[in-house]
N, C-alpha and C positions, 0 to 999 in steps of 0.2 A: 504493500500500500504506500502511495506517495505521501511524504510528510506534509502536514498542514502548514501553509505559509504563515510565518510570524509577521511578515511585512508585504505590502503590495510593491514597494520599491525600497531597495537598500542602496544608499549612496555611499560610495567608498571615498572618503576624503572630507575632512572638516576644515578645509581652507575656505576662502571667501566664495569661490565658485561652487564648491559642493554644497555649502550652506545656502547660498542664494538659489541654487537649483531645487534643493529640498523645499525651501520656503515657497518657491513658485509652484511646485507640484501640489503642495498642500493648499495653496490659494485657489488653484484651479479645481482640485479634487478634494474637497474638505473631508470626505469620508475615508480617504486612503490612509493606510498605515505606512508611514515613511520613517525609516531608521537611517541615521547617519552614523557611520563608524569611522574611527581614526585611531591609529596606533599611538598617537601622542596624548599626553595628559591634559592638554589645553587645545582650544581651537586656534587656527591661524599660526601654527608653530613654525612654519617654514616660509615660503615665498610671501604669503600675505602679510605676515607679521614682521618681515625683515626688509621691506622695500622702503623707498624714500618718502612715500606718502603723497605722491603727486597725482592730482586729478587732471589727466591729459585732455587737451581740447581737440586733438585730432590733427596736429600739424604734419605728422610724418608719413601717414599711411597712403597707399596707392588709392587714388580716387576711384570710387565705385567698389572697392574691396569690402569684404565682410568686416574687416577690422575698422575701416573708416566709418561705416554705418553704425556698427555696434558701439564704437567709442562715442560718437555724437549722441546717440540715443541713451546710452548707459550713463554718461556723465550727467545729463539732464535728470534722469530718473534717480540717480544716486544723490544729487544735490537736494532734490525734493524730499527724498527719504530722510536724509540727515537733518533737514530743517524740521521735519515732522517728529523725529526722535530726539532732537536736541543735541545732535552730534556736531561739534564745531567744524565749519568749513570756512576757509579763507581764500578768496580770489586774489592772490598776491601778484599774479601775472608772471610771465616768463619772457626773458630776452634770449633769443638765439643769436649769438654774436659771431660775425666773421671778422677775424683780426687782421687779415691781409687780403690782397687782391687775388691771391692764388685760390681763395675759397669762393670767388665770385660766381663761378658756374654752379657749384653745389648750392650756394645760397639762393640763386635764382630758381633752381629746380625745387628747392624746399618751399619757397614762396608760392610757386605755381601750384604745388600740391596742397598747401594749406588753403589757398584761395578756392581751389576746386572742391575741397572738402567743406567749404562753407564755414570755416572757423571765424567767429565774429570778432569785429574790432581790430583786425590786423593793421599794423602800421610798420612801414620801413623807416628806420631811423638812422641818422648819421651820428657822428661822435657826440654832438651836443645833445641830441635826443636820447642817446644812451645814458648820458650823465644825468638827464632829467629824471630818469627812472632808477638808475643805479649810479649814484655819484662816484663810487669808487671803481667802476668798471670802465674799460677802454675797448675800442674796436673801430674798424672802418665803417661798418654798418651792422644793423641788427634788425631782426624781425621781432616785433613786440606783440605778444598774445595776452591781452588783458584778462581773459576769462580762464586762463589756466589757474588751477587752485591747489590747495593742500588739505589733507584730511588724515586722520589716524585710521588706517584700514583695519587694524586689529580691533578697534572699537566698533567699526562697522560689522566685522565678522561676528563679534560677540552679540551684537544686536540681532543679526540674522539668526544666530543660534537660539536666542531667546524667542524669536518669532516662531521658529520651528516647534519648539516645546509648547508655546502658547497655543499653537494650532493643533496640538495633539500628536505631534511627531516626537521622535526620540533622537538624542545626540549621545552616542555611546563612545566615550573616550577611553584610551588605553586598551583598545581592542584592535589587533592587527589581523588582517585577512591573509591567511597562509595558503589557502587552496580554494578553488572554485569548481564546483561540480554542476555542469549544465545538464538538466533533465528535461523531459518533454514538456512538463507544465510548471517547473520551478527551477530556481537556481539555489544551490546549497553552498553557503559560504562557511568554510572552516576557519575559525578564528582562535587566536591565543591572546591571553591577557598580557599586556606589557606593563601594567601597574594596577593598583587597587581600584576597584569599582567605586564610582562616585554616585551610583544610583542604587539605593537600597532595594528597589523593585526589579532590578535586573534579574531575569529568570536564571535558574541554575544551569540550564542548557545553553548559556550564552556562547559557548564554544562553537555552536552550530547555529547559524542564522539562515533560515529558509525564507526566500523571497520570490515573488512572482517575476520581478524585474530588477535589474541592477543598472545603476549609473555610476561610472568610474570617473572621478575628478582627482586623480592621485598625484598631480604635480611632478615632483622630482622622481617619483616612482611610476610615472604614467605608463611607460612602455612595458615595464616588468609586470605591473598589475594587469594591463591589457592582455599580455601574453597568457597569464593565468586564466583569463576569461576566454581564451581561444582566438583572440584578435592579434595576430602576429603581423602588424602593419610594418611598412618599410622603414619608418623612422626609428631612430635610437636616441635616447636622451643622453646628452653630454653635460655634466655639471660645470658651470663656470662660476667661480667665486669672485665676488666683488667686495673689496674692502673700502670702508669709509674712514676719513678723519672727521672729527668735529672741531669747529672753531671755538676757541676760548671765549668766555663772555666779553672780554676786551675787544675781540675781533668781530663779534656778531654784527655790530652796526655797519660793517663794510658790505653786508649783503641784505637787501631789503626783501627780495623775493627769490626768483629762480634765474640763474645765469647758466646758460648751456652753450656748448660749441655747436658749430654746424656739423651735423652727423655725416659720417662716411656711408654712402648708400650701399656699400658692399656688406655692411654688418648691421644686425638689429640692435647692437649696443649703441648708446647715445653719447659715449665719451665722458670723460671726467667733467663734472659740473658742480655747481654750488646751489644748495637747496635749503631754503628756509623750511622749518618744520612747524607743525601746528602748535607745539609746545614752546616755540621761540628759539629753539636751538638751530644750528646751521650745520648741515652735512657737506663735506667735500669728497667727491668721488662719484661712483666707484670705478675702479679699474675692472678688467675682465681677464682672469687667468684660469687655467684648468684647475678645478678642485680635485683633490686626491681621494675624495669620497663624495657620494651623492649628497650627503648632509654634512659635509666637511666645512665648517665655518671658520676654523682656525688653520693657519698655515701648516701646523704640525698634525692636523687630522688626516689620517691615512687608513684606508681600507684596501689592502693589497689586491684582493680579488676584483673590487670595483674599478680600481685604477687600471689593472691589467686588462680588464674587459674593454676599456676605452682605448688603451694604447694599441691593442691588436686589431681594433675595428678598422676595416678598410676605409670606411667613410671618414673617420677621424684622421687617418693618415693622409687622405686626399686633402682634407681641410688644412692640416698642418703644413703640407708641402706648398700649398697655394699661398698661405698667409704667414709663413714663418717669421718674416721680418716684423710684422705687426705683433705677433705673439711674443717675440723677444722684447719688443718695446714695452708691452704690457707687463711682462715679468720683471723687467728692470724697474718700472715704476712701483711694482709691488714690494720690492725689497729696498728701494732707495727713496727715503723721504724727500731728499733734495730734488730728485727727478719728478716726483709727484708735485712738489711745490712749484717747480719750474713750469709745469703744465698749468697749474692754477693761476700763476702770476701772468700768464698771457692775457687773462681776462680781468684780474684784480691785482694790479702790481703792488699794492700796499700790503699784501699778505706776507708774513714772515714765518720762519720755521717755528718760532715760539708760539704762533697762533694755532698750530695744528696739534691735536691730541688724537692718538689712535683710537678709533671708535668702533662701531658695529660692523658686521659683515653680513652678506647674504649670498645665497647660491641660486643661480638662475638655471632652470630646467630648459636647456637649449636642444631642440630637436634637430637631428641631422638626417638628410636623405642619403641613400646609398652612394650617390656621386659626390658626397662631401658638401652639398649645398646646405646652408643654414636655413631651416624652415622658418618663415616669417609670417605665417598666417595660421588661423585656427584649423585644426584637423580633427575629424571625428571618425569613429569606427565602431565595430561591434557587430551584433546580429539581431535576431528577432527579439530576444529577451534582455540583451545587454547593450548599452550605449556607452562607448568609451570616448573620453576626451584625450586624444593622443598628443595634442599640442595646444596650449592656451597661453600665448606670449603676451607681453605688455601690448595693449592696455587692459589686460584681463581684469585687474582690480577695479579700474575706473569703469569698465563696461560690464561689471559683474551682473547687474540686474537685467541688462539687455541680453547678455549671453545666456543667463538663466532662462529667459523667455524663449530664446532660440533653442536651447537644449530641451526645454519642456515641449516645444513643438515637435522636435525630432523624436523625443521619447514617446509622445502620444501616437505619432505616426507609426513608429517601429513596433510599439507594444500593442497596436491595434485598438486603441481606446479613444481615438480622436472623434 
């Protein structure tokens, strides 16, 4: 006899995207039993809780792409949600600064993209205009985006989790999915506890969660969990660590909002930048270097099997051969504070070494295609009963509510409940 499902939908991953998706499914299907599971003891433990907190306005994305549309829709929805929940949001604005004429072509292309995406209030500024917004900044020209903002995405994720519980769903933390058994009418998740239960009502058989359907939003573990679910997509996740410095209180007035470089279109990374945070602190960074573990936030964090899997992967080898010079430059900035500072001073010359304090770090789940191409858009996979998010790059946090609606559409269609 088939086991009785304990859930209509199990969501694997309690980052901002998994929680937003669970919330959206419950909003649409109030009678459904939705259970979110995550191996960590808190929500938003990885990418959601370790990013710079920027609410992107949609400057960078290919016009007409899913990213561009979801960013625009998601930002508006998230701002409205935060206003309703009393979560602070500040539209501090962003300057994307070209420091020399060699960047003129990339700057023009960025401006065209931003305008095509309908980013409101854009202005092209000269040196005097740059100083009007950021008195300590320098550059030949800059693109000013007044609607770019900042928020605490961990607070947003915690609010989403509270919404899930209030709507009758569950958020089970400290529960890792170790195996997935797909059956004709159900999916059986074998789980193990990674910490003490925080829910006194959790049933004794919590090691086995039976669900009608599964949605996977596993972030740094996305490809591995997808494979357990029978979805062996072509992408492989490569973890890139980004280290930040924080500015001392003395130096914080040098940055009023967000100061970014003109991005290199070959890479999804935006380069070392200066970011005001919602608590008033200022981040400088991040760089982008290969992490020696998927969840390796310190330079000394090493998981030999995870690192070996990356180094022998033909896709990563192709990427490394193609961009080895860029990789070496990023590695040098990772170990040299002087090199890191030199990059920052291209935009804010008044910064000094004494203004930098080594700060937090994050790891980005970067998907690679077999030919070594960096995947820079959303990718989904799965089957009749399982929907997997194989890649959810920035601006996933900004666009989380819009992505959740898109995933809910996909889930209802695949699960035959539309």
